[in-house]
N, C-alpha and C positions, 0 to 999 in steps of 0.2 A: 391190023394194027399189032395184033397179039404174033403175028409171023416176023414182023418186023423186030418188035422185041426181042424174040427168041433168038433172032440173026445176029441183034446186037448182042447179047450175052456172049452168043457163041464166038464171034467173031474177040468179044473182050478176053475171054477165056484163052484163046488161042495167043494174044500177043501177049497175057500173063507168061503163059507156056512158054512163049518163046524167048523171052527175057528171061524167066527161070533158066533156061539153057543156056542164054547168052552170058550169064554171069558165072557158070563154069568154065566159060573161058577163059575169066580173069584170075589171077593170080595175086592175092593181096598179100604182101609182108605183115606179118604179125609185130613186128617191130623195128625201129631205124636201124640200118646197117649196112654195110659194104655188101654188093654181090660178088661173087667169086666167077668161077670158070662153068662157061654153061656148058651140061652133059649131054646134050642133045643139038641137032640141027633144026632149024625151021621146016614146019611140015614133016618131021616124022611124026610116028603114031610112039606114044607111051603108054607102058600099061602102069594099074592102080599103083601107087607106091614108088613108083620109079622115081631118081634121085633128078631132078633137071638143073637145080643151079645151088649152091650153097651162098646162104647169107648170115653174115656173123656180125654182133655188134662188138665194136671196139672202142666206145667213148661211154663209160670208162673201160680198160683193158684190167681185164683178171690176171694176176700174179700169183701162183703157187710155189712156193719154197719149203725146205725145212732147215730147222735148227739143231744142234743135241740138245737132249733131255735135261742136260743141267742148267739150260736156261730157263728152264719150262715157270719157275716162280717171279720171272721178270719178264715174260711176255703178255702182251697184255692187248687187246683192242683200241686202237686210235694211236698206237706206235707209229710215226714217222720211218720211212725207209728211205733209200737213194739209190737207182736202179740205175747201171751202165750196159749199155749191148754191144758187142763186137761192131755192128752193122752203123753205127753212131760215135766213132772214138771220141773222147774228151767233152762228151756229153753226158749230164746228171738229170735222171727223170724223177721227180718226188710223186710220193703216195705214201699211203698209210694201211695197217693192217686192219682188216674188217673182219676174220674169223680165223678161231684157232682149232683145228681138229681135238677133241678131249683127251682121245686115247694117243697112247704112246707105239709107235710103229717097234716092234719086239725085235726085228731084223737088222734094224740100224739105230736103235736107241735115239729115235730123234722124233720132233715133232711136226707135221704138217699145220702150213700157216699160208693163208691167202691176204692177199692185198690187192689193193685198189688204186690204179694209177689214172689220173685225167689224162684224156689223150684226143682232145680237141679236133687238132690238126691231122689224127689218122697216123701219125707218124711211126709207133709202136705196130707190130703185126703180130698175131697167134703165132707161135710154135720158136721166135726168137730166143738166143741165149741169153739169159740174163744174170749178171752178179750184182748182190743183194747188198744194202750197207742197213742195218737194222740199229736202229736207235735204242737202246736199252733205257735209257734215263739220260736227262738233260742236266747238266751242272754246269752253267754259266762263269760261274766262280771257281772252278776245279784248279786246283794246283798242279799241273804237270811237267813232272822232269823225263828225262831219257831215262831207259832203263838202265842202261849204261852207269848210273850215278847210284844206283841202289849197291851197297857193300853186306853180303849177310854175314855176320860176327857173333859168336858167342850167342845163339839162337834169335837175337836180334837182325832188324832190319835197320844198315844207316845209310846216310849221307856224310858228304865230309863237304860243313858247312863254310863260307867265309866270313870271318867277321875281322874287323879292322884289321886285314890283312893277314891274319893267322887262319891257319885250318881248323875247326874246332867241329869234332864227332858229334851228330845229332843224330839218334834214335827217331823211327817213322815208323807210321801206319798206312798202308799202300791199300789204293781204293779200286777202281775202273782202271781197266787196260785198253791198251788201242795199240796199232803199229809202232812200235819202237819208243811210246811212251805208257808211262803210269801214274797213276792218280797219287797224291800225298794228299790224306785227310788228316793228318795230325804230324807233329813235328817242322812245318815250314810256315811260313807265311808269303804273300806276294810281295815280292822285292828281295827274297833272299838270293844269295849268290851261291850256289853249289858247284862243286868240282865234279867235270864228266868225262875226264880222261885223267888215268894214272894216280886215282885216288888209291888203289890199292897198294901202294907204296908209300903213300901218305900217312907222315904222322903228325895227331892231333899237336898243332902249338906251332907247326912249321911255317916259314912263311910263303904265301901265294901271292902269283903275280896273275893280276887278272884281266885277261885280254880284253880291248876295247868293244864295244858291240859292233863296231864294223869290222874286225877281223875274227868273231866269235861267231858261231852259228847262231839263227835268228831263235829267238826262241817264242812261244806264242802267248797269247793274251794272257796274264794272269799267272805264269809260269817262272819258274825262279830261273834267273840268269846264271851262266857259266859254261 
């Protein structure tokens, strides 16, 4: 009986050793992701630490970019971004800022920012060149006018407003800017009509003919017309 017990224990130990060795032949990924190209062929010998295959996690996908240091006070975690890539023209991918480098790059005078983008369908891939639009602040009721409507005069910024068919000089205070547009924080109200062309030659009190909406460029919601 003792011999049988000893034989059983020896056999059990051999089975456990075989299982341990077998487990070493199975590679378990430490996280969910996408497998890249295999670096070795089946049956090939590999050394310890040799790269066999790459595994990347792309949902969410991280995006690193930089902004000039002048925006330091206006950048914060949680801000929204919109990303476009050449591989998918006409599409915009949303994301948000998740980390901001505390130090300024002394060479480029810029701030390193990391954003995270949902990528459940795996359409975005690491290494793509991206263009980023960073939303520094949202103001749904902002009044935006074309930059061409702003007239510098005597240390002031003016627009020519149309009141009862007459041109009226109106000082304004400007806020945020975007391509071709500038925010007016003081001096105009929604629905005001401003002159956007030829105002440099226009005198206060001169008669102004306002183009009908179908003949004038469309203005964004909340923006003065003109």
